[in-house]
Backbone as a chain_set.jsonl record, in Angstrom:
{"seq": "MEKMKYEEMMGQLEDIVKRLENNEMGIDEMGEQLKKAQELIKLCKDRLVETEKECAALNVNTKL", "coords": {"N": [[-96.915, -50.356, 187.669], [-95.457, -52.695, 187.404], [-94.582, -53.32, 189.946], [-97.006, -54.87, 191.282], [-98.747, -57.994, 192.152], [-98.397, -60.924, 190.88], [-101.051, -62.405, 190.604], [-102.838, -60.204, 191.279], [-102.248, -59.094, 188.607], [-103.188, -60.989, 186.991], [-106.042, -60.888, 188.046], [-106.658, -58.557, 187.597], [-106.302, -58.724, 184.613], [-108.53, -60.621, 184.372], [-110.804, -59.186, 185.109], [-110.725, -56.981, 182.557], [-111.318, -58.722, 180.767], [-114.073, -59.898, 181.174], [-115.382, -57.645, 181.162], [-115.369, -56.582, 178.676], [-116.415, -59.102, 177.452], [-118.906, -59.085, 178.378], [-119.87, -56.226, 177.12], [-119.518, -53.89, 178.578], [-118.133, -51.357, 178.243], [-117.539, -48.571, 176.492], [-116.262, -47.177, 173.061], [-113.474, -46.234, 173.196], [-112.822, -46.203, 176.203], [-112.454, -49.285, 175.612], [-110.424, -49.352, 173.795], [-108.209, -48.284, 175.73], [-108.863, -49.887, 177.686], [-107.63, -52.464, 176.285], [-105.171, -51.979, 175.681], [-103.935, -51.591, 178.12], [-104.165, -53.907, 179.156], [-102.521, -55.716, 177.514], [-100.126, -54.533, 178.159], [-100.396, -55.783, 181.109], [-100.37, -58.216, 180.243], [-98.155, -59.127, 179.317], [-96.219, -58.299, 181.631], [-97.596, -60.567, 183.269], [-96.314, -62.406, 182.074], [-93.543, -61.995, 181.438], [-93.037, -62.169, 184.559], [-93.194, -64.575, 184.779], [-91.471, -66.206, 183.497], [-89.003, -65.294, 184.314], [-89.232, -66.422, 187.039], [-89.514, -68.996, 186.445], [-86.72, -69.716, 185.56], [-85.451, -68.611, 188.024], [-86.445, -71.404, 188.991], [-85.052, -72.996, 187.388], [-82.783, -72.643, 188.203], [-82.332, -73.208, 190.86], [-83.04, -75.997, 190.854], [-80.471, -76.499, 189.564], [-78.517, -76.053, 191.446], [-79.842, -77.69, 193.48], [-78.663, -80.361, 192.49], [-76.075, -80.665, 192.414]], "CA": [[-97.776, -51.222, 187.571], [-94.515, -53.547, 187.724], [-94.822, -53.841, 191.676], [-98.108, -55.633, 191.72], [-97.957, -59.186, 192.325], [-98.901, -61.994, 189.749], [-102.233, -62.65, 191.115], [-103.312, -58.889, 191.168], [-102.286, -58.697, 187.078], [-104.408, -61.53, 186.384], [-107.474, -60.122, 188.772], [-107.291, -56.955, 186.497], [-106.801, -58.814, 183.32], [-110.066, -61.546, 184.226], [-111.708, -58.317, 184.737], [-110.896, -56.471, 181.376], [-112.266, -59.726, 180.097], [-115.072, -59.794, 181.936], [-116.305, -56.241, 181.013], [-115.516, -56.588, 177.284], [-117.646, -60.107, 177.025], [-120.425, -57.898, 178.821], [-120.35, -55.078, 176.816], [-119.289, -52.806, 179.155], [-117.176, -50.368, 177.691], [-117.504, -47.855, 175.018], [-115.224, -47.476, 172.126], [-112.688, -45.468, 173.975], [-112.442, -46.907, 177.084], [-111.957, -50.25, 175.143], [-109.322, -49.071, 173.502], [-107.393, -47.583, 176.856], [-108.017, -51.497, 178.46], [-106.483, -53.369, 175.674], [-103.356, -51.257, 175.546], [-103.996, -51.982, 179.502], [-104.573, -55.859, 179.432], [-101.228, -55.724, 176.56], [-98.859, -54.664, 178.8], [-100.229, -56.755, 181.927], [-99.855, -59.868, 179.501], [-96.689, -59.261, 179.011], [-95.56, -58.517, 182.584], [-97.081, -61.825, 183.725], [-95.429, -63.685, 180.836], [-92.078, -62.004, 182.048], [-92.793, -62.85, 185.508], [-93.302, -66.254, 184.379], [-90.237, -66.572, 182.944], [-88.205, -64.91, 185.566], [-89.443, -67.396, 187.971], [-89.13, -70.547, 185.62], [-84.982, -69.249, 185.341], [-84.939, -69.471, 189.086], [-86.534, -73.085, 189.509], [-84.243, -74.096, 187.217], [-81.415, -72.198, 188.903], [-82.291, -73.972, 192.141], [-82.731, -77.504, 190.347], [-78.825, -77.433, 189.19], [-77.977, -76.048, 192.423], [-79.871, -79.309, 193.971], [-78.317, -81.733, 191.933], [-74.413, -80.661, 192.621]], "C": [[-96.998, -52.679, 187.683], [-94.486, -54.12, 189.131], [-95.882, -54.83, 192.195], [-97.55, -57.406, 191.318], [-98.817, -60.056, 191.075], [-100.33, -61.92, 189.214], [-103.068, -61.407, 190.984], [-103.269, -58.784, 189.593], [-103.125, -59.244, 186.808], [-105.641, -61.011, 186.934], [-107.765, -59.293, 187.817], [-107.536, -58.029, 184.833], [-108.349, -60.244, 182.933], [-110.965, -60.181, 184.166], [-112.383, -57.325, 183.597], [-111.93, -57.686, 180.815], [-113.359, -60.166, 179.878], [-116.247, -58.802, 181.412], [-116.409, -56.127, 179.331], [-116.545, -57.981, 177.186], [-118.949, -59.585, 177.36], [-120.884, -56.725, 178.04], [-120.164, -53.847, 177.229], [-118.704, -51.59, 179.273], [-117.65, -50.003, 176.551], [-115.937, -47.972, 174.363], [-113.409, -47.137, 172.492], [-112.139, -45.954, 174.972], [-112.279, -48.34, 176.625], [-110.457, -50.52, 174.785], [-108.021, -48.843, 174.704], [-107.275, -49.394, 177.404], [-107.377, -52.617, 177.477], [-105.154, -53.115, 175.724], [-103.075, -52.109, 177.18], [-102.945, -53.686, 179.707], [-103.326, -56.658, 178.642], [-100.169, -56.118, 177.142], [-99.21, -55.376, 180.275], [-99.908, -58.117, 181.648], [-98.477, -59.871, 179.3], [-95.642, -58.967, 180.235], [-95.837, -59.595, 183.389], [-96.168, -62.897, 182.613], [-93.71, -63.393, 181.602], [-92.186, -62.345, 183.472], [-92.586, -64.289, 185.728], [-91.811, -66.81, 184.18], [-89.106, -66.27, 183.345], [-88.333, -66.141, 186.654], [-89.196, -68.81, 187.383], [-86.978, -70.25, 185.935], [-84.684, -69.446, 186.583], [-85.535, -70.683, 189.941], [-85.552, -73.611, 188.95], [-82.842, -73.739, 187.798], [-81.484, -72.848, 190.088], [-82.104, -75.229, 191.764], [-81.121, -77.509, 190.107], [-78.276, -76.76, 190.663], [-78.025, -77.433, 193.619], [-78.967, -80.057, 193.795], [-76.466, -81.494, 192.086], [-74.182, -81.468, 194.084]], "O": [[-97.628, -53.695, 187.976], [-94.371, -55.326, 189.348], [-95.769, -55.479, 193.235], [-96.62, -57.88, 190.664], [-99.824, -59.615, 190.521], [-100.768, -61.601, 188.109], [-104.175, -61.634, 190.496], [-104.325, -58.35, 189.135], [-104.088, -58.63, 186.351], [-106.409, -60.625, 186.054], [-108.849, -59.212, 187.24], [-108.557, -58.072, 184.147], [-108.886, -60.611, 181.888], [-111.789, -60.063, 183.259], [-113.543, -56.938, 183.458], [-113.111, -57.515, 180.512], [-113.77, -60.698, 178.846], [-117.457, -58.982, 181.279], [-117.401, -55.648, 178.783], [-117.65, -57.688, 176.729], [-119.94, -59.68, 176.637], [-122.008, -56.242, 178.173], [-120.477, -52.839, 176.594], [-118.761, -50.87, 180.269], [-118.106, -50.756, 175.691], [-114.913, -48.506, 174.788], [-112.423, -47.742, 172.072], [-110.943, -46.228, 174.873], [-111.761, -48.896, 177.593], [-109.638, -51.357, 175.165], [-106.906, -49.29, 174.434], [-106.242, -50.053, 177.523], [-106.694, -53.542, 177.917], [-104.212, -53.905, 175.796], [-102.241, -52.996, 177.364], [-101.886, -54.185, 180.087], [-103.047, -57.832, 178.886], [-99.471, -57.128, 177.059], [-98.144, -55.639, 180.832], [-99.392, -58.957, 182.385], [-97.837, -60.907, 179.12], [-94.452, -59.249, 180.092], [-94.976, -59.954, 184.192], [-95.57, -63.969, 182.718], [-92.953, -64.224, 182.105], [-91.188, -62.998, 183.776], [-91.99, -64.928, 186.596], [-91.263, -67.753, 184.752], [-88.119, -66.839, 182.879], [-87.301, -66.72, 186.993], [-88.626, -69.664, 188.063], [-86.316, -70.958, 186.693], [-83.8, -70.277, 186.791], [-85.289, -70.946, 191.118], [-84.964, -74.541, 189.504], [-81.911, -74.543, 187.818], [-80.346, -73.142, 190.455], [-81.095, -75.787, 192.196], [-80.505, -78.514, 190.46], [-77.195, -77.301, 190.896], [-77.14, -77.983, 194.275], [-78.347, -80.523, 194.75], [-75.741, -82.431, 191.754], [-73.044, -81.633, 194.525]]}, "num_chains": 1, "name": "protein.A"}
């Protein structure tokens, strides 16, 4: 899952939320999907932090 693009991960999260809101899952699937959502949220957050660090490094280099 970690090789996915940020947009793909967000799309999967949106699908999970939509299905939860529409009561389209049974209890067992809901548990599985919530675990998947937690993992996707962590991966998205990590990707954002990494990108922020890269942007900050670029800003430092352009000011030199």
